[in-house]
C-alpha positions in Angstrom: 202.2 257.2 -83.5 200.7 260.2 -85.3 203.5 262.6 -86.7 201.8 266.2 -86.4 203.1 269.1 -88.2 203.1 272.1 -85.9 203.4 276.2 -86.6 206.6 277.5 -85.3 204.7 278.6 -82.1 203.2 275.5 -81.3 206.5 273.7 -82.0 208.4 275.6 -79.7 205.8 275.2 -76.8 206.1 271.3 -77.5 209.3 271.2 -77.9 210.2 273.2 -74.4 207.6 271.0 -72.6 209.9 268.2 -73.8 213.0 269.8 -72.8 211.6 270.4 -69.5 210.3 267.1 -68.8 213.4 265.5 -70.1 215.8 267.3 -68.3 213.8 266.6 -65.1 213.9 262.8 -65.8 217.7 263.1 -66.2 218.2 264.7 -63.1 216.1 262.6 -60.7 218.3 260.6 -59.0 217.5 257.1 -57.6 214.2 256.2 -60.2 214.8 254.7 -63.3 214.3 256.8 -66.3 212.0 253.9 -67.6 209.9 254.3 -64.9 209.7 258.0 -64.8 208.5 257.9 -68.3 205.9 255.2 -67.5 204.6 257.6 -64.8 204.4 260.4 -67.1 202.7 258.3 -69.8 200.0 257.1 -66.9 199.2 260.6 -65.8 199.0 262.1 -69.0 195.7 262.4 -71.5 198.0 263.6 -74.3 201.5 262.7 -74.7 203.8 264.0 -77.5 207.1 262.8 -78.5 209.8 265.0 -79.8 213.1 264.1 -81.8 215.6 265.6 -84.3 215.5 265.0 -87.7 217.2 266.9 -90.4 214.4 266.7 -93.1 211.7 267.9 -90.6 210.7 271.6 -90.7 212.9 273.2 -88.4 214.9 270.0 -87.7 212.5 268.5 -85.1 209.5 265.9 -85.5 206.7 265.9 -83.5 204.2 263.2 -82.7 201.2 262.2 -80.6 202.1 259.2 -79.0 199.0 259.0 -76.8 195.6 260.5 -76.6 195.1 261.0 -80.8 191.5 259.2 -80.0 191.1 261.9 -77.2 192.1 264.8 -79.1 189.5 263.6 -81.9 186.9 263.3 -79.5 187.4 266.6 -77.9 187.8 268.1 -81.2 184.1 266.8 -82.2 182.7 267.8 -79.1 180.6 270.7 -78.4 182.2 271.1 -75.4 185.9 271.4 -74.6 188.0 269.8 -71.7 191.2 270.2 -70.2 194.0 267.7 -71.2 196.9 266.4 -69.1 199.8 266.8 -71.2 203.2 265.6 -71.2 206.4 265.5 -73.9 209.7 263.7 -74.0 212.6 264.0 -76.3 213.4 260.9 -78.0 216.7 260.1 -79.8 214.9 259.0 -82.9 211.4 258.0 -84.6 212.3 254.3 -83.7 212.7 255.4 -79.9 209.2 257.3 -80.1 207.6 254.4 -81.9 208.7 252.0 -79.1 207.3 254.2 -76.4 204.1 254.4 -78.5 203.9 250.5 -78.4 204.9 250.2 -75.0 202.9 253.0 -73.2 200.8 255.0 -75.7 198.0 254.3 -78.2 199.5 251.3 -79.9 199.8 248.9 -76.9 197.1 246.6 -77.9 198.4 246.5 -81.2 201.8 245.4 -80.2 200.6 243.0 -77.7 
């Protein structure tokens, strides 16, 4: 999990996306939340985790839980590429870390 400090505009964008996607998961009837989160992870090149944390700027912490390698490769490349991006709210850093280990960049490390 890679905690990222964002400027206010970027933070607003990521938090808005996380709120929208999380609200959609909650509103969907009939499909377990864990399956929906797994599907979001599978379809994303870059996945943000968002959670409230009093010590963080603006009271919110953000982290990349999937796709840090892709971001680094894209940044180093002469050619940009469009990334499929997803974001979800988590209750805390531990929950975001667990998602990173189950679905994200740390799968191999956790196995």
